[in-house]
C-alpha positions as CSV (number, residue, x, y, z in Angstrom):
1,M,91.6,69.5,-48.6
2,A,89.2,68.9,-45.6
3,G,86.7,66.1,-46.2
4,S,88.4,64.7,-49.3
5,R,89.6,61.1,-49.5
6,D,92.1,59.3,-51.7
7,F,90.8,56.2,-53.3
8,D,93.0,53.3,-54.4
9,D,90.3,52.0,-56.7
10,P,88.8,54.5,-59.2
11,N,85.5,52.6,-59.1
12,E,85.3,53.2,-55.3
13,A,85.7,56.9,-55.9
14,R,82.7,56.8,-58.2
15,G,80.7,54.8,-55.7
16,L,80.9,51.6,-57.9
17,V,81.3,48.2,-56.2
18,A,82.0,44.8,-57.5
19,T,78.9,42.7,-58.3
20,E,79.8,40.0,-55.8
21,D,80.1,42.6,-53.0
22,A,76.7,44.2,-53.9
23,Y,74.6,41.0,-54.2
24,S,74.4,37.6,-52.5
25,A,75.3,34.5,-54.5
26,D,71.7,33.2,-54.1
27,Y,70.3,36.5,-55.6
28,L,72.7,36.3,-58.5
29,L,71.7,32.7,-59.2
30,D,68.0,33.6,-59.1
31,V,68.3,36.5,-61.5
32,A,70.5,34.5,-63.9
33,D,67.6,32.0,-64.2
34,E,66.2,32.0,-67.8
35,D,62.6,32.7,-66.5
36,A,63.9,35.7,-64.6
37,R,65.7,37.0,-67.7
38,R,62.5,36.5,-69.8
39,E,60.4,38.4,-67.2
40,R,62.9,41.3,-67.1
41,L,62.9,41.5,-70.9
42,E,59.1,41.5,-71.1
43,E,59.0,44.2,-68.5
44,L,61.5,46.3,-70.4
45,K,59.5,45.8,-73.6
46,R,56.3,46.9,-71.8
47,R,58.0,50.0,-70.4
48,I,59.4,50.9,-73.9
49,D,56.0,50.5,-75.5
50,L,54.4,52.7,-72.8
51,G,57.2,55.3,-73.4
52,V,58.2,55.3,-69.7
53,Y,61.6,53.6,-70.1
54,R,64.2,56.2,-69.4
55,P,67.7,54.7,-69.1
56,D,70.3,56.9,-67.3
57,A,72.9,57.5,-69.9
58,T,75.5,58.5,-67.3
59,S,75.1,55.3,-65.3
60,I,75.3,53.2,-68.5
61,A,78.5,55.0,-69.6
62,E,80.1,54.6,-66.2
63,G,79.3,50.9,-66.2
64,M,80.7,50.4,-69.6
65,L,83.9,52.3,-68.7
66,S,84.2,50.3,-65.5
67,R,83.9,47.0,-67.3
68,A,86.4,48.1,-69.9
69,Q,88.9,48.9,-67.1
70,E,88.2,45.6,-65.3
71,Q,89.1,43.8,-68.6
72,G,92.4,45.7,-68.8
73,L,91.6,48.3,-71.4
74,D,93.9,51.2,-70.8
75,L,91.8,54.5,-70.8
76,D,92.9,58.0,-70.1
77,D,91.1,60.5,-67.8
78,D,88.5,61.2,-70.5
79,G,87.6,57.5,-70.9
80,D,89.3,57.4,-74.3
81,P,92.1,55.0,-75.3
82,P,95.4,56.9,-75.0
83,E,96.8,58.2,-78.3
């Protein structure tokens, strides 16, 4: 098929990249800081209270499936464990 591409990594096919490839080590250290976590939590609480927090369910589900696969959980094409 013209324009199609085979991917060795299913995460690459979905446009997902490893955290270490997407962010610098300095950035990851900064956001892992307890103050940064507290600030993010306060911002999320504020947005929830205002009614403007709209998580993207598809992105959350894809992230969960990606992490499950990285941890070695065997999933079929539907994202369910095989029967």
